[in-house]
mmCIF file as Biopython writes it, N, C-alpha, C and O atoms, coordinates in Angstrom:
data_model
#
loop_
_atom_site.group_PDB
_atom_site.id
_atom_site.type_symbol
_atom_site.label_atom_id
_atom_site.label_alt_id
_atom_site.label_comp_id
_atom_site.label_asym_id
_atom_site.label_entity_id
_atom_site.label_seq_id
_atom_site.pdbx_PDB_ins_code
_atom_site.Cartn_x
_atom_site.Cartn_y
_atom_site.Cartn_z
_atom_site.occupancy
_atom_site.B_iso_or_equiv
_atom_site.auth_seq_id
_atom_site.auth_asym_id
_atom_site.pdbx_PDB_model_num
ATOM 1   N N  . MET A ? 1  ? -48.400 231.158 -5.141  1.0 0.0 1  A 1 
ATOM 2   C CA . MET A ? 1  ? -49.665 230.521 -5.427  1.0 0.0 1  A 1 
ATOM 3   C C  . MET A ? 1  ? -49.936 230.530 -6.942  1.0 0.0 1  A 1 
ATOM 4   O O  . MET A ? 1  ? -50.428 229.546 -7.495  1.0 0.0 1  A 1 
ATOM 5   N N  . LYS A ? 2  ? -49.609 231.650 -7.603  1.0 0.0 2  A 1 
ATOM 6   C CA . LYS A ? 2  ? -49.838 231.728 -9.042  1.0 0.0 2  A 1 
ATOM 7   C C  . LYS A ? 2  ? -49.015 230.674 -9.779  1.0 0.0 2  A 1 
ATOM 8   O O  . LYS A ? 2  ? -49.490 230.058 -10.734 1.0 0.0 2  A 1 
ATOM 9   N N  . ALA A ? 3  ? -47.776 230.475 -9.326  1.0 0.0 3  A 1 
ATOM 10  C CA . ALA A ? 3  ? -46.908 229.503 -9.982  1.0 0.0 3  A 1 
ATOM 11  C C  . ALA A ? 3  ? -47.457 228.090 -9.811  1.0 0.0 3  A 1 
ATOM 12  O O  . ALA A ? 3  ? -47.386 227.277 -10.733 1.0 0.0 3  A 1 
ATOM 13  N N  . THR A ? 4  ? -47.995 227.803 -8.651  1.0 0.0 4  A 1 
ATOM 14  C CA . THR A ? 4  ? -48.570 226.482 -8.396  1.0 0.0 4  A 1 
ATOM 15  C C  . THR A ? 4  ? -49.774 226.244 -9.300  1.0 0.0 4  A 1 
ATOM 16  O O  . THR A ? 4  ? -49.914 225.169 -9.884  1.0 0.0 4  A 1 
ATOM 17  N N  . VAL A ? 5  ? -50.626 227.226 -9.412  1.0 0.0 5  A 1 
ATOM 18  C CA . VAL A ? 5  ? -51.809 227.088 -10.254 1.0 0.0 5  A 1 
ATOM 19  C C  . VAL A ? 5  ? -51.398 226.955 -11.718 1.0 0.0 5  A 1 
ATOM 20  O O  . VAL A ? 5  ? -51.997 226.171 -12.455 1.0 0.0 5  A 1 
ATOM 21  N N  . ALA A ? 6  ? -50.387 227.708 -12.150 1.0 0.0 6  A 1 
ATOM 22  C CA . ALA A ? 6  ? -49.922 227.615 -13.532 1.0 0.0 6  A 1 
ATOM 23  C C  . ALA A ? 6  ? -49.349 226.230 -13.813 1.0 0.0 6  A 1 
ATOM 24  O O  . ALA A ? 6  ? -49.587 225.668 -14.882 1.0 0.0 6  A 1 
ATOM 25  N N  . LEU A ? 7  ? -48.605 225.680 -12.875 1.0 0.0 7  A 1 
ATOM 26  C CA . LEU A ? 7  ? -48.045 224.336 -13.034 1.0 0.0 7  A 1 
ATOM 27  C C  . LEU A ? 7  ? -49.161 223.296 -13.088 1.0 0.0 7  A 1 
ATOM 28  O O  . LEU A ? 7  ? -49.135 222.399 -13.930 1.0 0.0 7  A 1 
ATOM 29  N N  . GLU A ? 8  ? -50.120 223.412 -12.210 1.0 0.0 8  A 1 
ATOM 30  C CA . GLU A ? 8  ? -51.247 222.479 -12.227 1.0 0.0 8  A 1 
ATOM 31  C C  . GLU A ? 8  ? -52.004 222.562 -13.550 1.0 0.0 8  A 1 
ATOM 32  O O  . GLU A ? 8  ? -52.428 221.542 -14.092 1.0 0.0 8  A 1 
ATOM 33  N N  . HIS A ? 9  ? -52.169 223.762 -14.060 1.0 0.0 9  A 1 
ATOM 34  C CA . HIS A ? 9  ? -52.868 223.942 -15.329 1.0 0.0 9  A 1 
ATOM 35  C C  . HIS A ? 9  ? -52.114 223.260 -16.465 1.0 0.0 9  A 1 
ATOM 36  O O  . HIS A ? 9  ? -52.724 222.588 -17.297 1.0 0.0 9  A 1 
ATOM 37  N N  . SER A ? 10 ? -50.804 223.427 -16.506 1.0 0.0 10 A 1 
ATOM 38  C CA . SER A ? 10 ? -50.038 222.808 -17.589 1.0 0.0 10 A 1 
ATOM 39  C C  . SER A ? 10 ? -50.054 221.281 -17.480 1.0 0.0 10 A 1 
ATOM 40  O O  . SER A ? 10 ? -50.079 220.589 -18.497 1.0 0.0 10 A 1 
ATOM 41  N N  . ILE A ? 11 ? -50.039 220.757 -16.259 1.0 0.0 11 A 1 
ATOM 42  C CA . ILE A ? 11 ? -50.109 219.310 -16.069 1.0 0.0 11 A 1 
ATOM 43  C C  . ILE A ? 11 ? -51.472 218.790 -16.527 1.0 0.0 11 A 1 
ATOM 44  O O  . ILE A ? 11 ? -51.552 217.782 -17.229 1.0 0.0 11 A 1 
ATOM 45  N N  . LEU A ? 12 ? -52.536 219.476 -16.130 1.0 0.0 12 A 1 
ATOM 46  C CA . LEU A ? 12 ? -53.877 219.048 -16.535 1.0 0.0 12 A 1 
ATOM 47  C C  . LEU A ? 12 ? -54.068 219.139 -18.047 1.0 0.0 12 A 1 
ATOM 48  O O  . LEU A ? 12 ? -54.705 218.274 -18.647 1.0 0.0 12 A 1 
ATOM 49  N N  . THR A ? 13 ? -53.519 220.179 -18.657 1.0 0.0 13 A 1 
ATOM 50  C CA . THR A ? 13 ? -53.617 220.327 -20.103 1.0 0.0 13 A 1 
ATOM 51  C C  . THR A ? 13 ? -52.874 219.198 -20.810 1.0 0.0 13 A 1 
ATOM 52  O O  . THR A ? 13 ? -53.385 218.622 -21.771 1.0 0.0 13 A 1 
ATOM 53  N N  . ALA A ? 14 ? -51.682 218.884 -20.342 1.0 0.0 14 A 1 
ATOM 54  C CA . ALA A ? 14 ? -50.913 217.791 -20.938 1.0 0.0 14 A 1 
ATOM 55  C C  . ALA A ? 14 ? -51.651 216.469 -20.783 1.0 0.0 14 A 1 
ATOM 56  O O  . ALA A ? 14 ? -51.707 215.669 -21.717 1.0 0.0 14 A 1 
ATOM 57  N N  . ARG A ? 15 ? -52.211 216.246 -19.610 1.0 0.0 15 A 1 
ATOM 58  C CA . ARG A ? 15 ? -52.966 215.013 -19.363 1.0 0.0 15 A 1 
ATOM 59  C C  . ARG A ? 15 ? -54.179 214.903 -20.263 1.0 0.0 15 A 1 
ATOM 60  O O  . ARG A ? 15 ? -54.468 213.836 -20.804 1.0 0.0 15 A 1 
ATOM 61  N N  . TRP A ? 16 ? -54.885 216.004 -20.422 1.0 0.0 16 A 1 
ATOM 62  C CA . TRP A ? 16 ? -56.063 216.002 -21.284 1.0 0.0 16 A 1 
ATOM 63  C C  . TRP A ? 16 ? -55.679 215.640 -22.708 1.0 0.0 16 A 1 
ATOM 64  O O  . TRP A ? 16 ? -56.367 214.844 -23.348 1.0 0.0 16 A 1 
ATOM 65  N N  . HIS A ? 17 ? -54.585 216.214 -23.221 1.0 0.0 17 A 1 
ATOM 66  C CA . HIS A ? 17 ? -54.146 215.906 -24.578 1.0 0.0 17 A 1 
ATOM 67  C C  . HIS A ? 17 ? -53.722 214.439 -24.711 1.0 0.0 17 A 1 
ATOM 68  O O  . HIS A ? 17 ? -53.982 213.804 -25.733 1.0 0.0 17 A 1 
ATOM 69  N N  . MET A ? 18 ? -53.071 213.908 -23.674 1.0 0.0 18 A 1 
ATOM 70  C CA . MET A ? 18 ? -52.675 212.498 -23.720 1.0 0.0 18 A 1 
ATOM 71  C C  . MET A ? 18 ? -53.900 211.587 -23.766 1.0 0.0 18 A 1 
ATOM 72  O O  . MET A ? 18 ? -53.926 210.612 -24.516 1.0 0.0 18 A 1 
ATOM 73  N N  . LEU A ? 19 ? -54.901 211.904 -22.973 1.0 0.0 19 A 1 
ATOM 74  C CA . LEU A ? 19 ? -56.105 211.077 -22.957 1.0 0.0 19 A 1 
ATOM 75  C C  . LEU A ? 19 ? -56.912 211.248 -24.237 1.0 0.0 19 A 1 
ATOM 76  O O  . LEU A ? 19 ? -57.454 210.270 -24.752 1.0 0.0 19 A 1 
ATOM 77  N N  . ALA A ? 20 ? -57.004 212.450 -24.756 1.0 0.0 20 A 1 
ATOM 78  C CA . ALA A ? 20 ? -57.792 212.709 -25.954 1.0 0.0 20 A 1 
ATOM 79  C C  . ALA A ? 20 ? -57.147 212.087 -27.187 1.0 0.0 20 A 1 
ATOM 80  O O  . ALA A ? 20 ? -57.849 211.562 -28.052 1.0 0.0 20 A 1 
ATOM 81  N N  . ASP A ? 21 ? -55.823 212.140 -27.277 1.0 0.0 21 A 1 
ATOM 82  C CA . ASP A ? 21 ? -55.120 211.609 -28.447 1.0 0.0 21 A 1 
ATOM 83  C C  . ASP A ? 21 ? -54.750 210.139 -28.305 1.0 0.0 21 A 1 
ATOM 84  O O  . ASP A ? 21 ? -54.452 209.473 -29.296 1.0 0.0 21 A 1 
ATOM 85  N N  . GLY A ? 22 ? -54.769 209.637 -27.088 1.0 0.0 22 A 1 
ATOM 86  C CA . GLY A ? 22 ? -54.398 208.251 -26.852 1.0 0.0 22 A 1 
ATOM 87  C C  . GLY A ? 22 ? -52.906 208.002 -26.977 1.0 0.0 22 A 1 
ATOM 88  O O  . GLY A ? 22 ? -52.487 206.873 -27.230 1.0 0.0 22 A 1 
ATOM 89  N N  . GLU A ? 23 ? -52.104 209.033 -26.804 1.0 0.0 23 A 1 
ATOM 90  C CA . GLU A ? 23 ? -50.659 208.891 -26.914 1.0 0.0 23 A 1 
ATOM 91  C C  . GLU A ? 23 ? -49.994 209.294 -25.609 1.0 0.0 23 A 1 
ATOM 92  O O  . GLU A ? 23 ? -50.504 210.130 -24.863 1.0 0.0 23 A 1 
ATOM 93  N N  . CYS A ? 24 ? -48.850 208.684 -25.351 1.0 0.0 24 A 1 
ATOM 94  C CA . CYS A ? 24 ? -48.048 209.058 -24.193 1.0 0.0 24 A 1 
ATOM 95  C C  . CYS A ? 24 ? -47.165 210.238 -24.565 1.0 0.0 24 A 1 
ATOM 96  O O  . CYS A ? 24 ? -47.013 210.577 -25.739 1.0 0.0 24 A 1 
ATOM 97  N N  . TYR A ? 25 ? -46.593 210.849 -23.556 1.0 0.0 25 A 1 
ATOM 98  C CA . TYR A ? 25 ? -45.709 211.992 -23.769 1.0 0.0 25 A 1 
ATOM 99  C C  . TYR A ? 25 ? -44.449 211.530 -24.482 1.0 0.0 25 A 1 
ATOM 100 O O  . TYR A ? 25 ? -43.844 210.527 -24.103 1.0 0.0 25 A 1 
ATOM 101 N N  . ALA A ? 26 ? -44.058 212.259 -25.509 1.0 0.0 26 A 1 
ATOM 102 C CA . ALA A ? 26 ? -42.823 211.977 -26.238 1.0 0.0 26 A 1 
ATOM 103 C C  . ALA A ? 26 ? -41.865 213.141 -26.007 1.0 0.0 26 A 1 
ATOM 104 O O  . ALA A ? 26 ? -42.120 214.263 -26.445 1.0 0.0 26 A 1 
ATOM 105 N N  . ASP A ? 27 ? -40.771 212.865 -25.323 1.0 0.0 27 A 1 
ATOM 106 C CA . ASP A ? 27 ? -39.791 213.904 -25.019 1.0 0.0 27 A 1 
ATOM 107 C C  . ASP A ? 27 ? -39.165 214.414 -26.310 1.0 0.0 27 A 1 
ATOM 108 O O  . ASP A ? 27 ? -38.681 213.608 -27.104 1.0 0.0 27 A 1 
ATOM 109 N N  . PRO A ? 28 ? -39.156 215.724 -26.548 1.0 0.0 28 A 1 
ATOM 110 C CA . PRO A ? 28 ? -38.619 216.250 -27.803 1.0 0.0 28 A 1 
ATOM 111 C C  . PRO A ? 28 ? -37.100 216.196 -27.883 1.0 0.0 28 A 1 
ATOM 112 O O  . PRO A ? 28 ? -36.553 216.521 -28.937 1.0 0.0 28 A 1 
ATOM 113 N N  . ALA A ? 29 ? -36.399 215.812 -26.849 1.0 0.0 29 A 1 
ATOM 114 C CA . ALA A ? 29 ? -34.947 215.668 -26.783 1.0 0.0 29 A 1 
ATOM 115 C C  . ALA A ? 29 ? -34.267 217.010 -26.534 1.0 0.0 29 A 1 
ATOM 116 O O  . ALA A ? 29 ? -34.877 218.071 -26.668 1.0 0.0 29 A 1 
ATOM 117 N N  . ALA A ? 30 ? -33.020 216.938 -26.175 1.0 0.0 30 A 1 
ATOM 118 C CA . ALA A ? 30 ? -32.267 218.124 -25.784 1.0 0.0 30 A 1 
ATOM 119 C C  . ALA A ? 30 ? -32.005 219.060 -26.961 1.0 0.0 30 A 1 
ATOM 120 O O  . ALA A ? 30 ? -31.907 220.272 -26.768 1.0 0.0 30 A 1 
ATOM 121 N N  . ASP A ? 31 ? -31.893 218.529 -28.159 1.0 0.0 31 A 1 
ATOM 122 C CA . ASP A ? 31 ? -31.579 219.359 -29.319 1.0 0.0 31 A 1 
ATOM 123 C C  . ASP A ? 31 ? -32.827 219.773 -30.102 1.0 0.0 31 A 1 
ATOM 124 O O  . ASP A ? 31 ? -32.736 220.097 -31.286 1.0 0.0 31 A 1 
ATOM 125 N N  . HIS A ? 32 ? -33.980 219.765 -29.455 1.0 0.0 32 A 1 
ATOM 126 C CA . HIS A ? 32 ? -35.243 220.089 -30.130 1.0 0.0 32 A 1 
ATOM 127 C C  . HIS A ? 32 ? -35.206 221.467 -30.801 1.0 0.0 32 A 1 
ATOM 128 O O  . HIS A ? 32 ? -35.559 221.600 -31.973 1.0 0.0 32 A 1 
ATOM 129 N N  . PHE A ? 33 ? -34.781 222.483 -30.057 1.0 0.0 33 A 1 
ATOM 130 C CA . PHE A ? 33 ? -34.793 223.833 -30.616 1.0 0.0 33 A 1 
ATOM 131 C C  . PHE A ? 33 ? -33.688 224.025 -31.642 1.0 0.0 33 A 1 
ATOM 132 O O  . PHE A ? 33 ? -33.828 224.841 -32.554 1.0 0.0 33 A 1 
ATOM 133 N N  . THR A ? 34 ? -32.598 223.293 -31.509 1.0 0.0 34 A 1 
ATOM 134 C CA . THR A ? 34 ? -31.534 223.351 -32.512 1.0 0.0 34 A 1 
ATOM 135 C C  . THR A ? 34 ? -32.029 222.774 -33.827 1.0 0.0 34 A 1 
ATOM 136 O O  . THR A ? 34 ? -31.764 223.339 -34.888 1.0 0.0 34 A 1 
ATOM 137 N N  . ARG A ? 35 ? -32.744 221.658 -33.774 1.0 0.0 35 A 1 
ATOM 138 C CA . ARG A ? 35 ? -33.299 221.060 -34.990 1.0 0.0 35 A 1 
ATOM 139 C C  . ARG A ? 35 ? -34.425 221.905 -35.568 1.0 0.0 35 A 1 
ATOM 140 O O  . ARG A ? 35 ? -34.616 221.952 -36.784 1.0 0.0 35 A 1 
ATOM 141 N N  . LEU A ? 36 ? -35.172 222.575 -34.690 1.0 0.0 36 A 1 
ATOM 142 C CA . LEU A ? 36 ? -36.298 223.383 -35.125 1.0 0.0 36 A 1 
ATOM 143 C C  . LEU A ? 36 ? -35.838 224.605 -35.927 1.0 0.0 36 A 1 
ATOM 144 O O  . LEU A ? 36 ? -36.415 224.920 -36.967 1.0 0.0 36 A 1 
ATOM 145 N N  . ASP A ? 37 ? -34.802 225.287 -35.443 1.0 0.0 37 A 1 
ATOM 146 C CA . ASP A ? 37 ? -34.287 226.486 -36.126 1.0 0.0 37 A 1 
ATOM 147 C C  . ASP A ? 37 ? -32.775 226.539 -35.958 1.0 0.0 37 A 1 
ATOM 148 O O  . ASP A ? 37 ? -32.283 227.220 -35.059 1.0 0.0 37 A 1 
ATOM 149 N N  . PRO A ? 38 ? -32.019 225.825 -36.815 1.0 0.0 38 A 1 
ATOM 150 C CA . PRO A ? 38 ? -30.566 225.751 -36.650 1.0 0.0 38 A 1 
ATOM 151 C C  . PRO A ? 38 ? -29.863 227.096 -36.837 1.0 0.0 38 A 1 
ATOM 152 O O  . PRO A ? 38 ? -28.835 227.339 -36.204 1.0 0.0 38 A 1 
ATOM 153 N N  . ILE A ? 39 ? -30.385 227.960 -37.678 1.0 0.0 39 A 1 
ATOM 154 C CA . ILE A ? 39 ? -29.744 229.259 -37.893 1.0 0.0 39 A 1 
ATOM 155 C C  . ILE A ? 39 ? -29.844 230.113 -36.627 1.0 0.0 39 A 1 
ATOM 156 O O  . ILE A ? 39 ? -28.883 230.781 -36.244 1.0 0.0 39 A 1 
ATOM 157 N N  . LYS A ? 40 ? -30.997 230.089 -35.990 1.0 0.0 40 A 1 
ATOM 158 C CA . LYS A ? 40 ? -31.177 230.838 -34.746 1.0 0.0 40 A 1 
ATOM 159 C C  . LYS A ? 40 ? -30.272 230.275 -33.652 1.0 0.0 40 A 1 
ATOM 160 O O  . LYS A ? 40 ? -29.699 231.039 -32.876 1.0 0.0 40 A 1 
ATOM 161 N N  . ALA A ? 41 ? -30.136 228.959 -33.580 1.0 0.0 41 A 1 
ATOM 162 C CA . ALA A ? 41 ? -29.266 228.335 -32.587 1.0 0.0 41 A 1 
ATOM 163 C C  . ALA A ? 41 ? -27.813 228.750 -32.819 1.0 0.0 41 A 1 
ATOM 164 O O  . ALA A ? 41 ? -27.083 229.033 -31.869 1.0 0.0 41 A 1 
ATOM 165 N N  . LYS A ? 42 ? -27.395 228.786 -34.100 1.0 0.0 42 A 1 
ATOM 166 C CA . LYS A ? 42 ? -26.030 229.198 -34.431 1.0 0.0 42 A 1 
ATOM 167 C C  . LYS A ? 42 ? -25.796 230.645 -34.023 1.0 0.0 42 A 1 
ATOM 168 O O  . LYS A ? 42 ? -24.778 230.963 -33.408 1.0 0.0 42 A 1 
ATOM 169 N N  . ASN A ? 43 ? -26.732 231.517 -34.363 1.0 0.0 43 A 1 
ATOM 170 C CA . ASN A ? 43 ? -26.589 232.932 -34.025 1.0 0.0 43 A 1 
ATOM 171 C C  . ASN A ? 43 ? -26.565 233.154 -32.513 1.0 0.0 43 A 1 
ATOM 172 O O  . ASN A ? 43 ? -25.813 233.998 -32.025 1.0 0.0 43 A 1 
ATOM 173 N N  . ASN A ? 44 ? -27.376 232.408 -31.772 1.0 0.0 44 A 1 
ATOM 174 C CA . ASN A ? 44 ? -27.373 232.528 -30.311 1.0 0.0 44 A 1 
ATOM 175 C C  . ASN A ? 44 ? -26.035 232.082 -29.730 1.0 0.0 44 A 1 
ATOM 176 O O  . ASN A ? 44 ? -25.527 232.703 -28.796 1.0 0.0 44 A 1 
ATOM 177 N N  . ALA A ? 45 ? -25.460 231.009 -30.276 1.0 0.0 45 A 1 
ATOM 178 C CA . ALA A ? 45 ? -24.164 230.530 -29.797 1.0 0.0 45 A 1 
ATOM 179 C C  . ALA A ? 45 ? -23.074 231.565 -30.067 1.0 0.0 45 A 1 
ATOM 180 O O  . ALA A ? 45 ? -22.214 231.802 -29.219 1.0 0.0 45 A 1 
ATOM 181 N N  . ILE A ? 46 ? -23.110 232.175 -31.238 1.0 0.0 46 A 1 
ATOM 182 C CA . ILE A ? 46 ? -22.124 233.202 -31.582 1.0 0.0 46 A 1 
ATOM 183 C C  . ILE A ? 46 ? -22.258 234.402 -30.640 1.0 0.0 46 A 1 
ATOM 184 O O  . ILE A ? 46 ? -21.256 234.934 -30.162 1.0 0.0 46 A 1 
ATOM 185 N N  . LYS A ? 47 ? -23.500 234.826 -30.375 1.0 0.0 47 A 1 
ATOM 186 C CA . LYS A ? 47 ? -23.725 235.956 -29.463 1.0 0.0 47 A 1 
ATOM 187 C C  . LYS A ? 47 ? -23.190 235.653 -28.068 1.0 0.0 47 A 1 
ATOM 188 O O  . LYS A ? 47 ? -22.571 236.510 -27.437 1.0 0.0 47 A 1 
ATOM 189 N N  . LYS A ? 48 ? -23.429 234.433 -27.587 1.0 0.0 48 A 1 
ATOM 190 C CA . LYS A ? 48 ? -22.959 234.064 -26.254 1.0 0.0 48 A 1 
ATOM 191 C C  . LYS A ? 48 ? -21.439 234.072 -26.189 1.0 0.0 48 A 1 
ATOM 192 O O  . LYS A ? 48 ? -20.862 234.554 -25.214 1.0 0.0 48 A 1 
ATOM 193 N N  . LEU A ? 49 ? -20.782 233.539 -27.224 1.0 0.0 49 A 1 
ATOM 194 C CA . LEU A ? 49 ? -19.318 233.539 -27.238 1.0 0.0 49 A 1 
ATOM 195 C C  . LEU A ? 49 ? -18.768 234.953 -27.346 1.0 0.0 49 A 1 
ATOM 196 O O  . LEU A ? 49 ? -17.773 235.273 -26.696 1.0 0.0 49 A 1 
ATOM 197 N N  . ASN A ? 50 ? -19.386 235.798 -28.145 1.0 0.0 50 A 1 
ATOM 198 C CA . ASN A ? 50 ? -18.956 237.193 -28.250 1.0 0.0 50 A 1 
ATOM 199 C C  . ASN A ? 50 ? -19.114 237.901 -26.914 1.0 0.0 50 A 1 
ATOM 200 O O  . ASN A ? 50 ? -18.258 238.691 -26.518 1.0 0.0 50 A 1 
ATOM 201 N N  . HIS A ? 51 ? -20.202 237.617 -26.228 1.0 0.0 51 A 1 
ATOM 202 C CA . HIS A ? 51 ? -20.446 238.222 -24.917 1.0 0.0 51 A 1 
ATOM 203 C C  . HIS A ? 51 ? -19.384 237.795 -23.899 1.0 0.0 51 A 1 
ATOM 204 O O  . HIS A ? 51 ? -19.047 238.551 -22.988 1.0 0.0 51 A 1 
ATOM 205 N N  . LEU A ? 52 ? -18.862 236.578 -24.063 1.0 0.0 52 A 1 
ATOM 206 C CA . LEU A ? 52 ? -17.818 236.082 -23.161 1.0 0.0 52 A 1 
ATOM 207 C C  . LEU A ? 52 ? -16.432 236.588 -23.545 1.0 0.0 52 A 1 
ATOM 208 O O  . LEU A ? 52 ? -15.453 236.301 -22.857 1.0 0.0 52 A 1 
ATOM 209 N N  . GLY A ? 53 ? -16.346 237.345 -24.650 1.0 0.0 53 A 1 
ATOM 210 C CA . GLY A ? 53 ? -15.075 237.933 -25.031 1.0 0.0 53 A 1 
ATOM 211 C C  . GLY A ? 53 ? -14.323 237.192 -26.110 1.0 0.0 53 A 1 
ATOM 212 O O  . GLY A ? 53 ? -13.131 237.435 -26.297 1.0 0.0 53 A 1 
ATOM 213 N N  . PHE A ? 54 ? -14.973 236.301 -26.824 1.0 0.0 54 A 1 
ATOM 214 C CA . PHE A ? 54 ? -14.331 235.548 -27.896 1.0 0.0 54 A 1 
ATOM 215 C C  . PHE A ? 54 ? -14.709 236.143 -29.246 1.0 0.0 54 A 1 
ATOM 216 O O  . PHE A ? 54 ? -15.843 236.579 -29.446 1.0 0.0 54 A 1 
ATOM 217 N N  . ASN A ? 55 ? -13.748 236.159 -30.177 1.0 0.0 55 A 1 
ATOM 218 C CA . ASN A ? 55 ? -14.037 236.503 -31.553 1.0 0.0 55 A 1 
ATOM 219 C C  . ASN A ? 55 ? -14.325 235.209 -32.292 1.0 0.0 55 A 1 
ATOM 220 O O  . ASN A ? 55 ? -13.526 234.273 -32.243 1.0 0.0 55 A 1 
ATOM 221 N N  . VAL A ? 56 ? -15.450 235.148 -32.970 1.0 0.0 56 A 1 
ATOM 222 C CA . VAL A ? 56 ? -15.899 233.909 -33.574 1.0 0.0 56 A 1 
ATOM 223 C C  . VAL A ? 56 ? -15.890 234.039 -35.086 1.0 0.0 56 A 1 
ATOM 224 O O  . VAL A ? 56 ? -16.424 234.999 -35.640 1.0 0.0 56 A 1 
ATOM 225 N N  . THR A ? 57 ? -15.272 233.054 -35.757 1.0 0.0 57 A 1 
ATOM 226 C CA . THR A ? 57 ? -15.307 232.963 -37.212 1.0 0.0 57 A 1 
ATOM 227 C C  . THR A ? 57 ? -15.899 231.604 -37.546 1.0 0.0 57 A 1 
ATOM 228 O O  . THR A ? 57 ? -15.420 230.574 -37.069 1.0 0.0 57 A 1 
ATOM 229 N N  . ILE A ? 58 ? -16.937 231.605 -38.362 1.0 0.0 58 A 1 
ATOM 230 C CA . ILE A ? 58 ? -17.625 230.383 -38.722 1.0 0.0 58 A 1 
ATOM 231 C C  . ILE A ? 58 ? -17.225 229.987 -40.138 1.0 0.0 58 A 1 
ATOM 232 O O  . ILE A ? 58 ? -17.281 230.793 -41.067 1.0 0.0 58 A 1 
ATOM 233 N N  . THR A ? 59 ? -16.820 228.721 -40.280 1.0 0.0 59 A 1 
ATOM 234 C CA . THR A ? 59 ? -16.544 228.165 -41.612 1.0 0.0 59 A 1 
ATOM 235 C C  . THR A ? 59 ? -17.343 226.888 -41.748 1.0 0.0 59 A 1 
ATOM 236 O O  . THR A ? 59 ? -17.420 226.115 -40.792 1.0 0.0 59 A 1 
ATOM 237 N N  . PRO A ? 60 ? -17.939 226.639 -42.894 1.0 0.0 60 A 1 
ATOM 238 C CA . PRO A ? 60 ? -18.731 225.426 -43.079 1.0 0.0 60 A 1 
ATOM 239 C C  . PRO A ? 60 ? -17.845 224.179 -42.991 1.0 0.0 60 A 1 
ATOM 240 O O  . PRO A ? 60 ? -16.693 224.192 -43.424 1.0 0.0 60 A 1 
ATOM 241 N N  . ALA A ? 61 ? -18.384 223.134 -42.439 1.0 0.0 61 A 1 
ATOM 242 C CA . ALA A ? 61 ? -17.659 221.867 -42.332 1.0 0.0 61 A 1 
ATOM 243 C C  . ALA A ? 61 ? -17.631 221.202 -43.706 1.0 0.0 61 A 1 
ATOM 244 O O  . ALA A ? 61 ? -18.592 221.280 -44.471 1.0 0.0 61 A 1 
ATOM 245 N N  . THR A ? 62 ? -16.521 220.555 -43.999 1.0 0.0 62 A 1 
ATOM 246 C CA . THR A ? 62 ? -16.409 219.840 -45.280 1.0 0.0 62 A 1 
ATOM 247 C C  . THR A ? 62 ? -17.078 218.484 -45.138 1.0 0.0 62 A 1 
ATOM 248 O O  . THR A ? 62 ? -17.049 217.870 -44.071 1.0 0.0 62 A 1 
ATOM 249 N N  . ALA A ? 63 ? -17.679 218.027 -46.227 1.0 0.0 63 A 1 
ATOM 250 C CA . ALA A ? 63 ? -18.344 216.714 -46.218 1.0 0.0 63 A 1 
ATOM 251 C C  . ALA A ? 63 ? -17.300 215.624 -46.175 1.0 0.0 63 A 1 
ATOM 252 O O  . ALA A ? 63 ? -16.311 215.673 -46.906 1.0 0.0 63 A 1 
ATOM 253 N N  . ALA A ? 64 ? -17.514 214.649 -45.330 1.0 0.0 64 A 1 
ATOM 254 C CA . ALA A ? 64 ? -16.537 213.560 -45.174 1.0 0.0 64 A 1 
ATOM 255 C C  . ALA A ? 64 ? -16.748 212.469 -46.190 1.0 0.0 64 A 1 
ATOM 256 O O  . ALA A ? 64 ? -16.012 211.482 -46.197 1.0 0.0 64 A 1 
#
């Protein structure tokens, strides 16, 4: 029941913002958090690979 009420609350909040601002929902895309904080995304990827048993060495990509 709590989950249902929480979902309803988030839907109503989103709807209220759409009506108040006059804008439709804009999907932030799949890479939203990567673009938001690329260093954190890189570190999380390295941690996940290390956890899976891989040794990771990062080298910067050369400009083409």
